[in-house]
C-alpha positions in Angstrom: 21.0 -0.6 -21.6 19.3 -1.4 -24.8 18.7 -5.0 -23.6 17.1 -3.8 -20.4 14.7 -1.3 -22.4 13.6 -4.1 -24.6 12.9 -6.4 -21.6 11.2 -3.7 -19.8 8.8 -3.2 -23.0 8.2 -6.9 -23.2 7.3 -7.1 -19.5 4.9 -3.9 -19.8 3.3 -5.5 -22.9 2.8 -8.8 -21.1 1.4 -7.0 -17.9 -1.0 -5.0 -20.2 -2.2 -8.2 -21.8 -2.8 -9.8 -18.4 -4.7 -6.8 -17.2 -6.9 -6.7 -20.5 -7.6 -10.4 -19.9 -8.4 -9.7 -16.1 -10.9 -7.0 -17.0 -12.6 -9.3 -19.4 -13.2 -11.7 -16.7 -13.7 -9.3 -13.9 -15.2 -6.0 -15.5 -15.2 -4.3 -12.1 -11.7 -5.3 -11.2 -10.6 -1.5 -11.0 -13.1 -0.7 -8.3 -12.3 -3.9 -6.4 -8.4 -2.8 -6.6 -9.4 0.6 -5.4 -11.5 -0.7 -2.5 -8.5 -3.0 -1.4 -6.1 -0.2 -1.7 -8.5 1.9 0.5 -8.9 -0.8 3.1 -5.1 -1.1 3.3 -4.6 2.6 3.7 -7.4 2.5 6.5 -5.9 -0.5 8.2 -2.4 1.3 8.3 -3.9 4.5 9.8 -5.8 2.6 12.4 -2.5 0.5 13.4 -0.7 3.6 13.7 -3.4 5.2 15.9 -3.4 2.0 18.0 0.5 2.1 18.3 0.2 5.7 19.5 -2.5 5.0 22.1 -0.5 2.2 23.4 2.6 4.4 24.2 3.2 5.6 27.7 3.3 9.2 28.1 7.2 9.5 28.4 7.3 7.8 24.9 4.9 10.3 23.2 6.3 13.7 25.0 10.1 14.0 25.0 10.0 17.2 27.1 8.8 15.6 30.4 10.8 14.5 33.1 10.1 11.0 34.5 10.2 11.0 38.3 10.9 7.5 39.6 
């Protein structure tokens, strides 16, 4: 357990160092990441909407009886 905690601390420290260097190179990186996350969420919502609109009525309402 102690080894895992030490490895985790080392990885977190390395990540923070990389993040600090990235912020030096790209000062607006936080805004860019937020924009990309928002775009990803909107894309997922749009894909879900399109999947719903492409379903047949029998797939969207399970209280209907299909007469064939």
